[in-house]
N, C-alpha and C positions, 0 to 999 in steps of 0.2 A: 151135397145133394143139388145145389144150385148150378154147379159146373156141369154135372151130368145132364141136367135138364136143358141147359143152354146148348150143350153138344148135340143132344137128340133133336132139339128144335132146329139148329142150324143144319143138321144132316137132312131133316125132313124138307127144309126150304131148298137145299141144293138138289135133292132128288125131284122135287116138284118142278123146279125150273128145268131140269134135264128132260123130264117127261113132257113138259109143256112144249119145249122146243121140238122134240121128236114128233109130237102131235101136229104142230104147225107145219113141219116139213112134210110129213106124209099125207096130210089132208090137203095141203096147198102145193103139192109138188109140181103139178101141171102149171099152175100160175108162176111158180118159181122158175121153171124151165122157160116159159114164154118171156118173162122179164129178162132172164139171163141171155136168151137168144137176141132180144132187142138190143141189149147193151153191147154184145159182141158185134152185131151188125153195124151199129152206129160207130163203134170204135174202128172197125175195118174200113168203113166208108171214109172217115177222117184220115186214117192212115194212108189209104189209097190216094186221096186227094193231095195230101202232103207229098207223097212219093212222086206223083205226077207233076206237081209244081217244081219239085226239086230237079227232076229229070229235064223239064223244059228250061229251067234257068241254067243248067249245066251245058245245054246245047248252044246257048247264046254266048258269043264271045264279047269280051269287054275291050274296047279300043279307046285309048286315051290320046287325045290330040292337044297339043299346046299351041296357043295362039297368043302372041304378045299383046294383041288388041283386047284380049279378055280382061286384062288388068287395067283399071283406070289409073290415071295419073295421081289421083287423090289417095291411093293406097300406099304411096311411098315407094313403089316399085316401078322402075322405068325399064321396059324391055330393051330399049336401045343400049342401055348401059350394061346389060347382062353379058358376061363373057362366058359363052358356053364351053370353049376349050379349057378355060381355067377350071370351071366346074367339073368337067369330065375328068381332068387330071386329078383334082382333089377326090373325086368319087372313086377313081381307080385306085388311088393310094390309100383311101380311107382316112384322109386328113380332115375329119369333121370334129368340131369341138363337142363331142359327146361326153357326158360325165362318166367317170369310172363306175363300174358295177359295185353294188353294195358289198362292203368288206374288202374290196381290192386295195383301197387306200391303207387300211390297217395292216393288211398282209405286206404291202410294199414298205410301210414304215418299219415293220418288224424285220423284214429282210435287210433293209438298209441299216437297222440298228438305231432308229430315231425314237425317242420317247416323247418328244414334243413336236410341234409344227415346224418343219424345216423351211428354210428360205431356198430360193433358186440356187444361190451360190453354194449352200451346204449340200444340196442334192448333187450338184455337179462335182464337188470335191469328193464326196463319199463315193460317187460313181467311179471316179478315176481310181480310188483306192481299191474298190471291190473288183474293178475290171482287171487290175493287175493280179488279184488273187484268183479270179475265176476264168481268166482267158485260157482257152484250150491249148494254145501253143506254149504257154508257160507251165501249166500244171499237168500237161499230158493226159487230159481226160476228155470226155465228150463235151459238146458245147451246150448242154442243157442248162447249166447254171448261168452261163453267159446270156443265153436267150431269156432266161427268167430275169436276170439283172436288167437287161434292156427293156423288157416289158414293164417291170416295176418302176424303172426310171421314167418311162412315158406316163405311167399312172400318176406318179408324184408330181411331175411337171404339169400335167393337166389339172391336178388338184391344187397345187401350191405355187406354180410357176408364174403367176401373174405379176 
């Protein structure tokens, strides 16, 4: 008897809330539409302003100029000692000391068959062994394995070759 009474009471509450919401919607529908229109107008205004600023900023071009006098001598950089040709050559070849990507070192160690941290000499020795195995002129296959071997050698040397 108590469960039936609780069920009837909860059903009455749900229906009362439902009809209360319907009453509020239909009696105040005009107010609801006015408020909704105001929010849409404000949102459109902010969107339009953002789009306008974005368009203005895309029309402006950015120009970077380097002047050796911009660096003070206290910063540890002396513009007179900077060799632009050497920098350009390194940049063209990509010879910057950037750390290998996440997981690349583990893949390289697995490819080379290392279980522990290798030394520079161990890397070079294992590279020569694997180069004989994967060289395209010797095994008469394409050079994908050799390219992968060279890549992983560079990864290991960057990580452990100090």
